[in-house]
N, C-alpha and C positions, 0 to 999 in steps of 0.2 A: 671492245675498243673504247667504249665511252668512258668518260672520266668526270661526270658531273660531281660525284662525291669527292673527287680529288682536286677539283678546281680551287685554286688559290685566289680568292677575291682581292687580295692585296698585291698580287703579282703585277709589276709594272707593265709587262707585256699585255696583260688583259686591258689595262687602262689605255695603253697606246693604241691598241686595235679599236677600242671603242671610238676614239677620236679620229683615227686615220680613215676609217670607213665612211665617216661623215664629212670630211673636209677635203675638197679637191686639191688644195695646196699641199696638204700632208700626203695625200696619195701620190702626187707628183714627186715629192721628195722621197717617198718609199723606193722608187726606182732609181733615183739619182744620188741619194745620200742616206741610205738605210742606217749605216753605222752612226752618223751624226744624229739622226732622228732617235735611234735607240738610246744614245747617250743622253739626249735632252729629256727623255722620259724615264731615265734612271734604270734601264735594263741591265741585268747582269751580263757578263760575257757569255755565260751558258745560254741565256735567253736569246741574245743577239745571234749567236752561232746557230742555234736550232732554227730560228727564223730564216737566217741567211741560207742555211743548208736545205731549207724546205723539208724538214723532217717531222712529220706528224707525230711519231711515237715520242721523240724527245720533247716536243712541245707539250704533249699531254702529260708526260712524266714530270715535267717542270710545274704543271698546274695551270697551263693555258686552258681556258674553257673550250670544250669540244666544239662549240658553235663557231669559235674564232678560227679554228684550224683550217677549215675549208675557205674561210674568208681570207686568211693569209695566202693560201694558194691562188685564190682568184686575183689577189692584188699582184701576184707575180705573172700569172698565166692568162688572166682575163676570165670571163664567164662564158664565152662562146665555145663551141666544140667540146662540150662536156660529154664525151663518149667513153666507151670502155678502153679507148686507146689515148685518152687525153693525158697531157703532161701532169695534171694534178692527180689523176688516178694512179699514174706511174709512181708518184711520190708515196702514196698509200701502199702500193704493192711492195715497194722496197722496204718501207717501214714495218710492214706486217706480212712477211712472206708466208708464215704458216697459215694465218687466217685467209690469205689470198688463195693459197693452194686448196684449202678446204672448200672455200666458196666456189672456186672453179670446178672442182670435182663434183660438188653437189649440183652445180648448173649443168654440167655434162650428163650427170645421171638423170636429172629431170628432163633433159632434152633427148634422152634415150641413146646417147652415143656409146 
């Protein structure tokens, strides 16, 4: 799932996330005016939609740094309640169904189910 080698350092989404994570005013706008914020940072429509849709696979395919993908989900869902049933993990499960199925099968085998 990682994409360090595919990270696009010039991608506006990467720059936006760098600043949003550090600035309380930008974090507040993230939840109230994401489209306007994306426009100000020069995101493409594809970047904006992948963020809006909370789609880890599309984000990574576009070149968003893999470190920022969970940061994006935390901005939407918060950092508390990070369990196997969290909203953030559900986004990953939808984006990577085959990998999720393999991981769950391996976990079940390790637990002797």
